Backbone bond lengths (Angstrom), bond angles and torsions (degrees), N, CA, C in turn:
res aa  C-N    CA-C-N  psi(-1)  N-CA   C-N-CA  omega(-1)  CA-C   N-CA-C  phi
1 X - - - 1.462 - - 1.533 108.87 -
2 X 1.338 114.98 136.56 1.459 121.66 -180.00 1.523 109.93 -125.39
3 X 1.313 115.91 165.89 1.459 120.94 -179.71 1.524 111.16 -56.84
4 X 1.321 117.51 -36.70 1.461 120.91 -179.72 1.526 112.65 -64.55
5 X 1.332 117.52 -17.01 1.460 121.53 179.66 1.522 112.81 -83.34
6 X 1.326 117.87 -9.87 1.462 121.72 -175.21 1.522 110.09 -87.93
7 X 1.319 116.29 129.12 1.465 121.49 177.58 1.526 109.24 -72.63
8 X 1.328 116.13 117.59 1.469 120.98 175.66 1.526 106.79 -115.10
9 X 1.324 116.89 112.37 1.472 119.42 -174.63 1.524 112.02 -64.42
10 X 1.320 115.02 146.50 1.459 121.36 -179.11 1.524 109.74 -121.54
11 X 1.320 115.67 39.52 1.466 120.47 179.26 1.524 109.79 -86.19
12 X 1.329 116.19 167.83 1.469 120.47 176.06 1.523 110.58 -60.11
13 X 1.330 117.48 -38.06 1.462 121.11 179.50 1.520 110.91 -63.16
14 X 1.325 117.24 -45.31 1.456 121.42 -179.34 1.525 111.17 -65.24
15 X 1.314 116.29 -45.47 1.467 119.50 -179.60 1.527 111.32 -63.21
16 X 1.316 116.37 -39.65 1.463 120.13 -178.72 1.520 111.20 -71.04
17 X 1.326 117.76 -37.26 1.466 120.42 177.38 1.527 110.17 -61.56
18 X 1.332 117.09 -42.52 1.463 120.56 177.48 1.527 110.07 -65.01
19 X 1.315 117.02 -40.12 1.472 120.50 178.58 1.524 110.73 -61.85
20 X 1.324 117.16 -42.55 1.470 120.97 -178.96 1.522 111.05 -64.03
21 X 1.326 117.55 -50.36 1.466 119.02 -178.14 1.526 110.27 -65.40
22 X 1.311 117.73 -35.03 1.461 120.38 179.14 1.526 111.80 -67.53
23 X 1.322 116.68 -29.57 1.468 121.09 178.86 1.527 111.67 -74.22
24 X 1.331 116.76 -38.48 1.464 120.22 -171.23 1.529 114.76 -101.02
25 X 1.321 118.68 -18.59 1.464 120.60 -174.88 1.527 110.44 -116.18
26 X 1.332 117.76 153.46 1.468 120.71 176.78 1.525 110.94 -70.89
27 X 1.325 117.49 159.64 1.467 120.83 -176.20 1.522 114.45 -52.77
28 X 1.316 118.69 -38.29 1.467 120.00 -178.45 1.518 111.65 -61.38
29 X 1.323 117.34 -38.32 1.460 120.07 179.64 1.525 111.43 -77.61
30 X 1.326 117.16 -34.02 1.470 119.93 175.96 1.527 109.18 -61.22
31 X 1.325 116.74 -45.78 1.461 119.58 -177.48 1.525 111.62 -72.27
32 X 1.326 117.25 -27.35 1.471 120.06 170.32 1.529 109.45 -60.94
33 X 1.327 117.27 -44.38 1.465 120.87 179.31 1.528 110.97 -61.98
34 X 1.322 116.68 -40.61 1.463 120.20 179.53 1.529 111.26 -67.04
35 X 1.316 116.73 -42.89 1.469 119.01 177.31 1.525 110.13 -64.84
36 X 1.334 117.07 -39.51 1.462 120.36 -179.89 1.524 110.55 -58.57
37 X 1.335 116.52 -42.50 1.468 118.46 177.84 1.524 110.95 -63.25
38 X 1.322 117.07 -48.01 1.472 120.42 -178.12 1.522 110.21 -57.86
39 X 1.332 116.62 -47.54 1.466 119.95 -177.72 1.525 110.90 -66.12
40 X 1.336 117.70 -37.90 1.465 120.71 179.21 1.525 110.83 -67.32
41 X 1.328 116.95 -46.79 1.463 120.48 -179.82 1.528 110.62 -63.69
42 X 1.324 116.80 -40.01 1.469 120.30 178.74 1.522 110.69 -63.93
43 X 1.328 116.51 -41.85 1.462 120.07 179.62 1.528 110.97 -63.67
44 X 1.328 116.71 -34.33 1.457 119.74 175.19 1.513 111.51 -58.70
45 X 1.325 116.26 -42.17 1.470 121.14 177.41 1.524 110.01 -66.72
46 X 1.329 116.56 -48.56 1.463 121.78 -177.52 1.523 111.61 -57.62
47 X 1.324 116.73 -42.55 1.461 121.12 -174.96 1.530 113.20 -98.33
48 X 1.338 116.69 4.25 1.460 120.11 177.17 1.515 113.88 66.99
49 X 1.324 116.77 36.43 1.464 122.15 -179.04 1.526 108.21 -102.05
50 X 1.303 116.43 118.76 1.461 120.49 178.38 1.522 110.67 -72.34
51 X 1.331 116.27 136.82 1.464 120.12 -178.04 1.515 111.24 -136.70
52 X 1.310 113.97 162.20 1.454 123.49 170.82 1.533 105.36 -95.32
53 X 1.321 117.34 103.85 1.457 121.11 -173.26 1.529 112.76 -62.24
54 X 1.313 117.25 -40.91 1.463 119.06 -179.44 1.529 110.45 -64.84
55 X 1.325 116.85 -45.01 1.461 121.53 179.41 1.531 110.35 -60.71
56 X 1.329 116.62 -46.20 1.461 120.78 179.60 1.526 110.56 -63.46
57 X 1.317 117.74 -40.82 1.464 120.61 -178.43 1.522 111.09 -64.36
58 X 1.323 116.73 -48.12 1.467 120.42 -179.66 1.531 110.14 -60.03
59 X 1.324 116.59 -46.31 1.465 119.75 179.37 1.526 111.20 -64.19
60 X 1.322 117.35 -38.63 1.467 120.62 178.68 1.518 111.25 -62.63
61 X 1.321 116.91 -43.28 1.466 119.45 179.92 1.525 111.90 -64.64
62 X 1.318 117.32 -33.11 1.466 121.01 -174.12 1.527 113.77 -100.58
63 X 1.338 118.60 1.48 1.464 119.05 -168.00 1.526 114.23 -67.28
64 X 1.326 118.45 -22.51 1.464 120.81 178.45 1.526 112.96 -113.71
65 X 1.322 117.38 12.73 1.465 120.48 -176.25 1.527 111.08 -62.84
66 X 1.342 117.10 -25.32 1.465 121.04 178.28 1.514 113.61 -69.44
67 X 1.333 118.05 -9.13 1.464 121.21 174.26 1.525 111.91 -82.46
68 X 1.326 116.87 -17.16 1.462 120.61 -177.54 1.524 110.75 -83.26
69 X 1.330 116.07 143.75 1.468 120.74 -172.15 1.527 112.70 -57.42
70 X 1.316 117.58 -32.12 1.471 119.83 -178.97 1.522 112.29 -65.19
71 X 1.343 117.66 -22.62 1.457 121.06 -174.78 1.527 113.60 -126.32
72 X 1.303 117.58 0.12 1.461 121.58 -179.07 1.523 109.10 -64.92
73 X 1.318 115.76 125.59 1.465 121.97 -179.65 1.523 108.85 -88.33
74 X 1.319 116.65 138.73 1.460 120.21 -175.89 1.523 112.72 -64.10
75 X 1.323 117.86 -27.79 1.465 120.51 -175.33 1.520 113.95 -123.09
76 X 1.324 117.47 -36.84 1.462 120.50 -174.73 1.525 111.67 -75.69
77 X 1.332 117.26 148.34 1.462 120.15 172.57 1.531 110.29 -57.44
78 X 1.320 115.93 151.96 1.461 119.38 -174.94 1.523 112.32 -60.77
79 X 1.345 117.76 -32.02 1.459 119.10 -179.85 1.531 111.56 -69.19
80 X 1.326 116.90 -33.67 1.468 119.90 175.36 1.531 110.23 -67.89
81 X 1.344 115.70 -43.87 1.464 119.62 177.71 1.523 110.50 -60.34
82 X 1.342 116.72 -41.79 1.454 120.27 177.50 1.516 112.45 -63.83
83 X 1.331 116.03 -37.01 1.462 119.88 176.29 1.516 111.92 -62.52
84 X 1.338 116.54 -38.97 1.466 120.11 177.57 1.529 110.66 -64.38
85 X 1.335 115.65 -42.45 1.469 119.53 178.33 1.528 109.55 -61.02
86 X 1.317 117.05 -44.35 1.464 120.36 -179.41 1.522 111.46 -62.06
87 X 1.324 116.76 -39.34 1.466 120.11 179.64 1.525 110.10 -62.37
88 X 1.331 116.51 -46.40 1.471 120.43 179.90 1.529 110.21 -66.76
89 X 1.330 116.34 -43.49 1.464 121.23 179.91 1.526 110.43 -57.78
90 X 1.329 116.99 -48.24 1.467 119.71 -176.60 1.526 111.61 -74.29
91 X 1.326 117.01 -25.72 1.468 118.58 172.32 1.524 109.56 -62.99
92 X 1.320 115.98 -40.94 1.461 120.49 177.73 1.521 112.78 -63.89
93 X 1.326 116.13 -25.82 1.464 120.30 176.36 1.522 112.62 -79.89
94 X 1.333 115.37 -10.38 1.457 119.85 -178.49 1.515 114.15 88.78
95 X 1.354 117.51 13.50 1.456 119.58 176.87 1.519 109.45 -66.85
96 X 1.335 116.62 147.58 1.461 119.30 178.40 1.532 109.93 -72.03
97 X 1.330 116.01 167.46 1.467 121.21 -172.86 1.527 112.16 -60.58
98 X 1.321 117.63 -37.58 1.466 120.12 -179.20 1.534 110.88 -64.99
99 X 1.313 116.60 -42.04 1.471 120.17 -179.68 1.529 110.69 -70.48
100 X 1.329 117.49 -35.68 1.473 120.86 174.52 1.523 110.12 -61.28
101 X 1.335 115.90 -45.55 1.471 120.29 179.03 1.525 111.13 -60.43
102 X 1.319 116.48 -38.23 1.473 120.20 179.51 1.519 110.51 -64.90
103 X 1.334 117.76 -43.23 1.467 120.94 178.73 1.529 110.68 -58.97
104 X 1.325 115.83 -44.58 1.465 120.31 179.53 1.524 110.86 -65.07
105 X 1.333 117.15 -42.78 1.465 121.22 -178.15 1.528 111.59 -62.64
106 X 1.314 117.32 -41.45 1.465 120.73 179.29 1.528 110.00 -56.63
107 X 1.317 116.25 -43.81 1.462 120.63 -178.29 1.523 110.91 -66.93
108 X 1.314 117.54 -42.81 1.470 120.29 176.83 1.528 109.79 -63.51
109 X 1.324 116.40 -45.54 1.465 120.64 -175.39 1.526 113.81 -69.74
110 X 1.314 118.25 -17.51 1.473 118.01 -178.51 1.527 111.84 -66.00
111 X 1.320 117.47 -15.19 1.469 120.87 178.26 1.526 112.34 -96.12
112 X 1.318 117.97 5.04 1.461 121.58 -178.03 1.525 111.41 -108.54
113 X 1.313 115.55 139.42 1.469 120.08 177.01 1.522 112.29 -86.35
114 X 1.328 117.19 -10.10 1.463 120.10 -173.52 1.525 112.88 -115.37
115 X 1.329 117.40 25.06 1.460 120.48 178.60 1.523 109.41 -63.34
116 X 1.316 115.80 131.00 1.464 122.48 -178.66 1.525 108.94 -80.71
117 X 1.306 116.68 116.15 1.457 121.22 -178.17 1.523 111.68 -61.06
118 X 1.318 117.88 -28.68 1.462 120.82 179.51 1.528 111.80 -72.23
119 X 1.324 116.49 -27.04 1.467 121.64 -178.53 1.524 110.98 -91.92
120 X 1.327 116.40 -42.86 1.465 121.45 -176.22 1.532 109.83 -139.46
121 X 1.334 117.00 77.29 1.465 118.87 -177.25 1.525 113.43 -60.92
122 X 1.341 116.72 -39.43 1.461 119.17 -179.96 1.533 111.07 -67.51
123 X 1.334 117.34 -38.76 1.461 120.59 176.62 1.515 111.94 -65.45
124 X 1.324 116.42 -39.44 1.463 121.54 176.63 1.525 110.38 -60.87
125 X 1.329 116.37 -47.02 1.464 120.57 -178.34 1.523 111.83 -68.14
126 X 1.331 117.25 -39.63 1.459 119.71 179.13 1.524 110.94 -66.64
127 X 1.328 117.35 -36.77 1.467 120.60 176.78 1.525 110.54 -61.46
128 X 1.314 116.65 -44.97 1.472 120.51 179.60 1.536 110.38 -66.10
129 X 1.328 116.63 -41.11 1.469 120.80 -178.24 1.521 111.50 -66.35
130 X 1.326 117.11 -43.00 1.461 119.10 -179.65 1.524 111.00 -71.65
131 X 1.323 117.59 -30.26 1.472 119.67 174.93 1.523 110.59 -63.45
132 X 1.323 116.00 -37.60 1.465 119.53 174.57 1.519 110.27 -65.90
133 X 1.326 117.43 -51.88 1.455 120.36 -170.95 1.528 112.61 -69.90
134 X 1.311 117.29 -31.88 1.466 120.32 -179.77 1.522 111.49 -90.83
135 X 1.319 117.04 -53.22 1.469 120.45 -171.76 1.523 114.53 -101.37
136 X 1.325 117.24 -5.50 1.459 119.90 -179.82 1.516 113.63 73.48
137 X 1.329 116.95 26.67 1.459 120.75 -176.28 1.526 111.92 -77.64
138 X 1.319 116.55 127.50 1.470 125.69 171.93 1.524 114.78 54.74
139 X 1.321 118.90 50.25 1.469 119.03 -179.54 1.527 113.05 -62.94
140 X 1.325 116.73 -21.86 1.468 119.99 -179.53 1.531 112.26 -67.22
141 X 1.309 117.69 -12.50 1.467 121.93 179.06 1.525 111.32 -68.75
142 X 1.316 117.28 -28.15 1.466 123.00 -176.87 1.526 110.18 -105.35
143 X 1.312 117.94 149.80 1.473 119.76 175.72 1.528 110.70 -61.77
144 X 1.315 116.36 136.10 1.468 120.40 -176.64 1.521 111.85 -61.39
145 X 1.346 116.51 -34.54 1.460 117.96 -179.60 1.528 111.43 -67.61
146 X 1.331 117.54 -32.90 1.467 120.45 177.31 1.526 110.19 -68.12
147 X 1.320 117.06 -43.44 1.469 120.50 178.80 1.525 110.28 -59.36
148 X 1.329 116.47 -47.57 1.468 120.38 -177.23 1.524 111.32 -64.08
149 X 1.323 117.53 -45.02 1.468 120.92 -179.78 1.520 110.98 -63.32
150 X 1.323 116.13 -42.47 1.462 119.89 -176.42 1.518 111.42 -65.67
151 X 1.327 116.38 -41.78 1.468 119.59 177.78 1.525 111.01 -68.31
152 X 1.329 117.71 -32.04 1.466 120.19 177.61 1.532 110.71 -68.14
153 X 1.330 116.92 -42.97 1.468 120.58 -178.03 1.524 111.45 -75.70
154 X 1.340 116.29 -36.34 1.467 121.94 -179.74 1.529 108.27 -121.84
155 X 1.335 117.51 79.66 1.476 120.51 -173.42 1.525 113.03 -60.77
156 X 1.325 114.56 154.10 1.464 120.93 -177.14 1.533 112.47 -77.23
157 X 1.322 117.96 -25.26 1.463 122.79 178.20 1.537 109.81 52.00
158 X 1.332 117.54 -130.69 1.468 120.63 -178.36 1.523 111.55 -101.62
159 X 1.338 116.25 36.00 1.463 120.49 -176.39 1.524 112.40 -56.28
160 X 1.318 117.86 -45.70 1.468 120.02 -175.12 1.523 111.01 -58.60
161 X 1.308 117.56 -46.32 1.470 120.34 -179.21 1.523 111.41 -66.90
162 X 1.322 116.55 -45.94 1.469 119.78 -178.11 1.528 111.59 -65.41
163 X 1.323 116.10 -44.87 1.458 119.61 -176.43 1.523 110.63 -67.93
164 X 1.311 116.80 -41.02 1.464 120.04 177.87 1.521 110.49 -61.23
165 X 1.328 117.41 -42.82 1.465 120.73 178.28 1.527 111.31 -62.29
166 X 1.322 117.03 -42.31 1.471 120.82 178.70 1.529 111.15 -62.28
167 X 1.322 116.08 -45.95 1.460 119.63 -178.55 1.527 111.39 -68.45
168 X 1.329 118.00 -37.35 1.462 120.16 176.22 1.523 110.60 -61.52
169 X 1.324 116.12 -41.27 1.467 120.32 177.97 1.521 111.04 -63.94
170 X 1.327 117.09 -44.59 1.463 120.72 177.64 1.529 110.53 -60.75
171 X 1.316 116.93 -41.28 1.466 121.44 -176.98 1.515 111.63 -63.31
172 X 1.314 117.22 -39.54 1.467 120.89 179.91 1.526 110.29 -66.34
173 X 1.320 116.50 -44.10 1.464 120.58 -174.83 1.525 113.73 -85.33
174 X 1.328 116.56 -24.45 1.469 121.35 -176.11 1.527 108.84 -134.03
175 X 1.330 117.69 71.94 1.472 121.21 -170.79 1.523 115.24 -65.38
176 X 1.319 118.26 -14.88 1.462 120.35 178.84 1.528 112.82 -97.08
177 X 1.318 116.98 6.34 1.463 120.81 -175.06 1.523 111.58 -82.84
178 X 1.339 114.51 164.71 1.467 120.25 174.34 1.530 110.66 -62.00
179 X 1.326 117.05 -35.09 1.462 120.16 177.99 1.523 110.32 -61.62
180 X 1.328 116.92 -42.58 1.467 120.45 178.61 1.521 111.03 -63.99
181 X 1.333 116.56 -39.73 1.464 119.35 177.65 1.527 110.72 -64.51
182 X 1.333 116.35 -37.18 1.463 119.84 178.08 1.528 111.01 -64.88
183 X 1.324 116.65 -39.72 1.469 120.30 177.70 1.515 110.30 -63.11
184 X 1.328 116.17 -45.68 1.470 119.77 -178.84 1.523 112.04 -65.43
185 X 1.324 116.89 -27.51 1.469 119.59 -178.89 1.532 113.03 -90.48
186 X 1.341 117.33 4.35 1.463 120.18 172.50 1.512 116.54 94.95
187 X 1.333 117.25 37.22 1.468 119.17 -178.14 1.531 111.87 -61.77
188 X 1.324 117.80 -34.35 1.466 119.78 -179.31 1.525 110.76 -61.50
189 X 1.327 116.46 -42.92 1.461 120.86 179.55 1.524 110.87 -67.69
190 X 1.338 116.64 -39.68 1.466 119.62 178.88 1.521 111.14 -64.65
191 X 1.321 117.01 -38.49 1.460 119.91 179.36 1.531 110.82 -65.19
192 X 1.320 116.66 -41.80 1.465 119.38 179.70 1.528 111.48 -65.38
193 X 1.338 116.22 -31.47 1.472 120.75 -178.04 1.519 113.26 -91.31
194 X 1.329 117.86 -0.72 1.468 121.88 -177.51 1.531 109.55 -58.81
195 X 1.331 118.14 123.61 1.474 119.51 -179.58 1.523 113.46 -62.17
196 X 1.331 118.49 -20.50 1.462 119.70 177.67 1.539 111.22 -66.03
197 X 1.334 116.73 -23.32 1.462 120.06 178.69 1.532 111.36 -64.31
198 X 1.309 116.58 -23.79 1.470 120.37 -177.24 1.515 113.10 -90.60
199 X 1.340 117.80 -3.96 1.467 120.25 -177.18 1.526 111.68 -82.05
């Protein structure tokens, strides 16, 4: 499997989601979002999980938007804040309420290890993809050539430093959040040891 084999939607919703994240987030986080989509969509193929590519793409682009100062919620975990942004964003696109709710749920579920694939397949796939891209979890699940190509096209840049700083900030202000639990469990060390950093 190669990057060219991955379906990347070219709808107005997808293009606008990329435009929004590119406007508000630094390049390292934008490219994290792009890699997250590629890895999630590829895993859907690998594991035979049917997905809505446009829905997954929009959620992937917006899944960390709650870490950015323009959207950071004073009390809510960043994934909840990102879900709210996605709901409003997709409402502006004219998506119906059920599809808006799905976009928000995917973003919330990407921080959970127990997302039910039968209930939220896109959230399940995004959780697995972001675990790979952030913590280096289970890289053997994906073809090595896909990992290498994706990192070449969407470089990691200073992702480890930026992401660690964001999560440390979330942990201080929101000590009961998933981000705080990730900090306490050693996310900084996992990011430094991520095999994708060597590609």
